[in-house]
N, C-alpha and C positions, 0 to 999 in steps of 0.2 A: 804773377802780376795780372791784374784784372784787364778785361778787354777794353774797358773805358780808358784806363790809364795808358794802355798801349796805343789806343786811338789818339789820345791827346798828345802822346810823345811822338807820334808818327811811326811807330814800330809795328804797324799792322798793314797787311797788303789788301788790295782792293777786293780780291776774291773772298777773303774772310769777312770783309765789311758787307759785301753784297749778299753773302749767305745768311746774314743776321739782320732781319728787318729793323731791330732796335738800333743797332750800330749804324745802319744805313741812314736812319732818321736823324741820329745824333750828328753824323758826319755832314749831312745836308744842313742842319741847323747851325752847327758850330763853324764849319769851314765853307759853307755854300756849295758843297759838292753834291752832285746828283748822281748817285750810283744805283744803277738798275739791278734788280735782283737777278740772280743766275737762274736761267731756265734750263732744265735738263734737255740734252739733245741726244739723238741717236748716235751711237758710237760709229766713228768713221772706219773702224777696223773690221766691222762686220760687213762682208760683201752682200750686196743686195741681189737676191736671186729672184727672178720673176716667177710668179706662180704659173705653172703650165699644167693644163688638163689634157690628158690623152684619152681619147675615146676609140675603142676598138670596135670594128664593124666586121662581123663574120659573113655577112651577105654582101660581098663586094662584087658588083656586076659591071 
């Protein structure tokens, strides 16, 4: 089944529409929906580790 047919039948989810600029444009024109494109974000599963620089000094007085 084509994406356009699935869009017209209401058998397509917002994420799939948002990932396809043509479908998003069609949805806006046909149904008046404004679906923003999906922007990649940093995974929340990766812990953020701060950058630490260690400087050793052998002349400690």
